[in-house]
C-alpha positions as CSV (number, residue, x, y, z in Angstrom):
1,S,-17.7,59.2,7.9
2,L,-19.1,58.6,11.4
3,V,-19.2,55.4,13.5
4,A,-21.1,54.8,16.8
5,G,-21.7,51.6,18.6
6,V,-24.5,50.0,20.6
7,V,-25.1,51.7,24.0
8,E,-27.3,51.0,27.0
9,T,-29.6,53.8,28.1
10,G,-27.7,56.0,30.5
11,G,-24.4,54.6,29.2
12,V,-21.4,56.1,27.4
13,T,-20.5,55.5,23.8
14,T,-17.5,56.5,21.8
15,V,-18.2,58.2,18.5
16,W,-15.5,58.3,15.8
17,G,-15.5,60.4,12.7
18,A,-13.2,61.2,9.8
19,G,-13.3,63.5,6.8
20,F,-13.7,66.7,8.7
21,M,-11.5,69.7,8.0
22,A,-8.3,70.0,10.1
23,N,-9.1,71.3,13.6
24,E,-12.8,71.8,12.8
25,T,-15.2,72.0,15.7
26,V,-17.8,69.2,15.5
27,T,-21.2,69.0,17.1
28,V,-23.0,65.6,17.3
29,V,-26.8,65.6,17.3
30,V,-29.2,62.7,17.6
31,F,-32.5,62.9,15.7
32,G,-35.2,61.5,17.9
33,G,-38.7,60.4,17.0
34,G,-41.4,63.1,16.9
35,G,-38.9,65.7,15.6
36,T,-37.0,66.1,18.8
37,D,-33.3,66.6,18.3
38,T,-30.7,66.4,21.1
39,I,-27.1,67.6,21.1
40,L,-25.1,64.7,22.5
41,G,-21.8,66.6,22.5
42,G,-18.9,67.1,20.2
43,G,-15.3,68.1,20.1
44,G,-12.5,69.2,17.8
45,A,-11.2,67.2,14.9
46,N,-7.5,66.8,14.9
47,S,-5.1,68.0,12.3
48,F,-6.0,65.1,10.0
49,G,-9.7,65.8,10.3
50,A,-10.4,62.8,12.6
51,L,-12.6,62.9,15.7
52,M,-13.0,60.7,18.7
53,T,-15.4,61.7,21.6
54,D,-17.2,59.9,24.4
55,M,-20.9,60.8,24.9
56,T,-23.5,59.9,27.6
57,V,-26.7,58.7,26.0
58,N,-29.9,59.2,28.1
59,M,-32.4,58.1,25.5
60,D,-35.1,55.5,25.3
61,P,-34.2,52.2,23.7
62,G,-34.4,52.3,19.9
63,I,-32.4,53.1,16.8
64,Y,-31.6,56.7,16.1
65,S,-29.8,58.8,13.5
66,L,-26.7,60.7,14.5
67,K,-25.4,63.6,12.6
68,A,-22.1,65.3,13.1
69,M,-21.9,68.9,11.9
70,G,-18.6,70.7,11.5
71,S,-18.2,74.4,12.0
72,L,-16.7,74.7,8.5
73,G,-19.5,72.8,6.8
74,S,-18.5,69.2,7.0
75,E,-21.2,66.6,7.8
76,A,-21.4,62.9,8.5
77,T,-24.2,60.5,9.7
78,A,-24.4,57.1,11.4
79,P,-27.0,55.0,13.2
80,L,-27.0,54.7,17.0
81,L,-28.6,51.7,18.7
82,V,-29.8,52.3,22.3
83,V,-30.7,49.2,24.3
84,E,-32.1,48.5,27.8
85,P,-29.5,48.1,30.5
86,K,-28.7,44.5,31.3
């Protein structure tokens, strides 16, 4: 599973994940409109397969699909809502 919150353009969001393999390296990608994919970041799952990582989001406002891909084959998805700065 993967959870991400609402983030302002240029802001930082925390992404949480679970169900990965112990100590698996995870890359988080956002799928943009027009087929443009952007790697937001990633990190290592802990010994329980859980992940928490902060990522800066420099995308236009809109709703996007996040996909976390583990180096050992694990995958998870979640929506990401990017809004205009207040």
